[in-house]
N, C-alpha and C positions, 0 to 999 in steps of 0.2 A: 213280440213283434209280428209273428205270423199267426194266422188264425188256425185253430185246432179243430179238426172234425170230430174228435173224440168227446169233446165237451158238449152235451146236449143243450138245446135251448131251454129257457126257463119254463115255458108253457108247452103243453103237448097238443097244440093245434096245428092244422095244415099250414096256416099262415106263418106260424113260428118256425116250422120245419122248412118252409120255402125260403124264409129269410136266412135260416141257418145255411142253406145251400148258396144263397146269394153272397153271404160273407166269405164263402170259400174262395172267392176270387183273390183274397189276400193271403192265400196259402202258398207254400213253396211250389207245388205242382203247377198251379195256375200262373204264377209269376214266371216260371221257366217257359211255359208255353207262350205267354205274352211276349217274352223276349224273342222267341223264335219267329213269331209273326211280325215283329219289327223287322227282322231280317228278310222276311218274305216281301213285305211292302217295298223295301229298298231294291230287292232283286227284280220285282215286277216293273218298277220304274226304269231300271237299267235296261230291261228288255223292250221298252217302248210301250208298256201298258199304261193307259190313263187311270186317273184316280177312281172314276166311277166303275170302270171295268174291274179294277183290282179289288175294290171293296165288295163288288157283287160276287166275285169268285170266292172270297172268304165266306160270305153269307150263305151261298148256295152249296158249294162243294163241302166246305167245313171239314177238311181233312188235309193237313199240311202236305204230306207226301203227294197226295192226288193233285193238290193245287200246283205244286212244283212240276209234276208231270204235265199238267195241262199247259201252263205257260211255256215250259221248256220245249214241249213237242211242237207247238205252233211256232215258236221262235226258231226251231230247227228246220222248219219247212214242211212238217208233216201235214197231211190233209185233216180237215175237221173230223171226218169219219174215223180215221186212224187214231186221232187224239182222243175221241170219245171212247173208243174201245180200250185204249191204254189206261184212261182214267177209271173206266169201269173195272178193269182187271185189277188195278191197284187198290180199288175200294172193296174188292171181294172179301178182304180180311175182316171188314166191319160186320159182315153178315153173321158169322158164328158168334161174334162178340155180342151182337144184339140178341141173338137167340138165347145166349146164356144169361143175359142181363134181364130181359123182360119178365121171365117167370119169377125172378127174385124180387121184382118191384111190385107187380100187380097183386091185387086180391080180387075177390068175387065182385066187388063193387066198382072196380076201376073201369071207366068207359074205354072202349077201344080207340076212340078218336084221341084221347089223351095219350095213349101209348104210341099211336102213330106220330103225334106231334113231338113227343119227347124223344122218340127214336132218332130224330134228325140230329140230336146233340150227342149221339153215341160216337165218340172218337176215343183214341187211346187214353188220353189224360182223364177224361170224364169216366171212362170205363174202369180204369185202374182204381180211381178214387171210389167209385161205386162198389166195385167188387170187394174192396178192402173194408169199407165202412158200413155199407147197407146191411150186412148180416147182424150188425150190432144195434140196428135201429128197429123200432116197432114197424110192423108191416104197413100200417096206415101212413107212416111218415116217409116212406121210401120214395114214392112218386113225387110228392111236393119237394122233397130235398133235391132229387135229381133234376127236376124241372128248374128249380131255382139256380142250382149250380151250373147246369148245362146252358141255360139261356143267358145267364150273366157272363159266362165264359165266352160264349159265341159273340155277344154284343161287344164285350170288352176287346176282343181280338179284331173285330171289324174296325173299331176305333183305332187300335194299335196299328193296323194295316194302313188306314188312311193317314194317320199322323206320320208314320215312317215314310210313306210314299211322298208326302209333301215335304219332308225334311231330309230326304235322302242325300241331298247335296252336301249336307253338313256331317254325314256319317262316313267314316273311313271304310272303304270296301272290305278290308280285312275284318273289321268289327262286324259288319253285316254278315259276312260269311261265317264268322265264329259263332254267332248267335244260333245258326242252324244246328250246330253240333250239340247244343244244350239239350235238345229234345231227345235224340237217340240215346244220349248218356243217361238222361233221366228215365226214359222208358226201360232201359236195361236194368238199372238199379231198382226201379219200382217193381217191375215184374219179378225180379229175383226175390225181393223182400216179400211180395205177395204170394209167392209159390207155396202151395200147401201140400202138394204131392210130388213124389220123385219124378213122375211122368212130366210134370211141368218143367222141372229142372232139365230133364232129357231134351225137351223141346227147345229150351233156351240154348243149350250147348250145341245141339245140332244146327240151330239157326245161325249161330256165330260161325260155325264151320262151313256149312253149305252155302250161306249167303254170299260171301266173297268168292267162293269157288264158281258158282253159277253166274256171277257177274262177268267172268271171263268167257264162260262157255256159251250162254245165251243171255246177253245183257238186256234184251227186250223183255224177257219174262223171268228174270232172275229171282225176284221176290216171290212171285207166284209159285214157281217150281220148287224153290228151296222151302217154302212154307208147306207145300203139299207133301213133299217127300219127308222133310224133317218132322212134320206133325204126325204123319202116318207111322214113321219109325218110332217116334216117342210114344205114341198110343200103343203100338204093339209091345214095346218094352214095358210099358206100364201094366199091360194085361198079363204078360208072360212071367213077370217077376213078382213074387209074393210081397217083396218089400215095396214095390211100386204102388201097391194098393193102400199102403199105410200113410197117414199124414206125416209130414216131416216134423 
């Protein structure tokens, strides 16, 4: 029923690998993310955002937490400058993800413009899928696969946002809210399954502990501070323990 990333395409051409990524929209990770964007479209309409603005937010920001920060901040009366800063801070987490992913994708023949374009599609779902399955693919297949998966995922969720925005009157508010929780649940389980070193497990555990704590201490910067402190402590624990340097 669901598409499997582990089964390679029949031919070893860039087009075949691109289509392999396109078909990934029928996988469990993609379907969970699409469900969450349905909830985002409903939320945006409830906050007074129009159809064109809502779909443009998905297309340009392309990171669900940052999108919620954007519309939530403006709805709460924050200035545009403060909102931009908040969105930028919430998107800082994507920088190390991109830095980790790009060297895994490129080879000596990959144009930089291609890497710049495909980096727009780096978000948690695409990153988790890429980090888990790209190492099993030939080097020349990685950019076409990620481009196909990322672009299709983005376009599909733009459509999901538009449809849910248009049909939000028919969706119970509790259902729209529940759809949001699918993404953090999936992220947690996927990151746990993809963890290869004990240091990654340390980071996940520290994030679960520090995240809620800093929500009460400094709610405006809770994710940023919890990530910086938890990530640093996990890295130090990884380096200081001999077992942390060994794969799980």
